C-alpha positions, -999 to +999 in steps of 0.1 A: +645-697+446+639-671+420+658-672+387+654-642+363+685-626+348+676-591+340+689-557+329+673-528+348+677-491+342+660-458+352+638-469+380+617-441+395+591-437+422+565-409+421+542-401+450+509-381+451+497-373+486+460-366+492+448-347+522+413-342+534+403-319+505+432-313+481+458-334+464+495-324+466+518-337+439+551-344+456+566-354+423+596-376+419+608-389+453+633-416+442+652-423+410+680-448+404+698-441+372+729-462+376+750-440+353+775-429+379+776-460+401+807-482+398+809-498+432+786-517+456+760-490+459+732-474+438+727-437+442+692-422+444+694-391+422+666-373+441+677-378+477+714-385+472+711-417+493+736-444+484+717-476+488+735-509+494+740-531+463+749-567+470+753-599+451+766-607+416+760-579+391+776-559+363+773-524+350+766-525+312+750-503+285+713-498+290+684-483+270+700-449+279+733-446+296+742-475+320+722-502+336+727-531+360+728-567+348+716-589+377+723-626+382+688-638+391+698-652+425+718-628+447+715-593+434+696-568+457+695-531+463+684-525+499+674-494+517+670-489+554+634-487+565+639-452+581+651-438+547+623-454+525+599-430+508+567-425+529+539-439+507+506-420+505+472-424+488+486-423+452+518-434+436+535-444+404+565-468+400+582-471+366+613-488+352+630-500+321+637-537+322+649-564+298+643-599+312+666-626+299+644-654+312+613-656+334+616-662+371+606-695+389+583-676+412+570-641+420+601-619+418+601-582+428+613-552+410+602-531+440+592-547+473+582-533+507+573-555+536+560-548+571+579-566+598+555-582+623+562-593+658+585-623+661+566-656+666+572-672+699+592-704+700+584-735+721+594-732+758+631-742+762+640-736+726+674-719+721+666-708+685+660-671+680+623-661+673+614-663+637+606-630+620+576-627+597+571-601+571+537-591+557+539-577+521+527-541+518+539-533+483+550-555+455+558-546+419+573-574+398+569-605+376+554-640+380+567-672+366+551-666+333+564-631+329+532-612+338+537-579+354+519-573+388+512-546+413+501-557+448+492-533+475+479-536+511+448-514+510+427-509+542+444-540+556+437-563+526+462-573+499+449-562+464+465-576+432+465-564+396+482-586+370+488-579+333+470-599+307+501-605+286+537-613+297+567-591+291+588-599+261+621-616+267+654-601+255+638-568+248+637-535+267+602-526+280+591-496+299+568-507+327+547-487+352+523-494+381+500-468+395+476-465+424+450-439+433+427-442+463+397-433+443+403-454+412+425-483+421+455-501+405+467-500+369+496-514+349+512-500+318+537-516+294+553-493+268+527-467+274+497-490+269+472-502+296+481-538+305+458-544+335+436-526+360+418-533+392+390-509+404+392-505+442+388-477+466+407-473+499+439-461+515+472-477+517+476-495+550+500-473+571+534-486+579+538-494+616+576-490+616+593-524+614+608-534+581+604-509+553+626-517+523+630-514+486+647-543+471+650-566+441+666-600+443+670-612+408+651-589+384+654-552+390+655-525+415+630-502+429 
């Protein structure tokens, strides 16, 4: 169980697509501002999609405008897989967050998982097949408050973790970046907080479960 009461505001996702010879900057593809949301939904200011907002939460004043105060257990913003941004060979995720306490385990701000084929049960079992999800993208905190970006690159999960934890009870601007030629990097309040040199492409999504969610700490 993850426990991390948090304020989150101004969550954005930028994507840079690379073709065979030229890079095309698609710019901002998703942005959750929370300023105009007063119900059980969170509006993406870029696409206009109203994502489902579940659990215990409150709209309160943020670093600018409004933000969402999440309970650390049940809060989640969920997007259907068919409506999730198509990730390419370069991307940036950024957000303003203010953790009230550190989580008990890895807790996502943005999370995308690939649904695998259900595992087969024993013959004669009446239970439904269990569904396994393979992580493809993770941007969040560990139990000590370190920021991390994890991506599945060429079929292998790569991980970049910040050297220092985020401060509690204080707004921080956080960002995670990936470029297929340079690798992963993390930034906290505009300063480099961690990096991992790796070359490769994001493993393509094969359909299944594609989601952006955040139980307990933020929203992606």
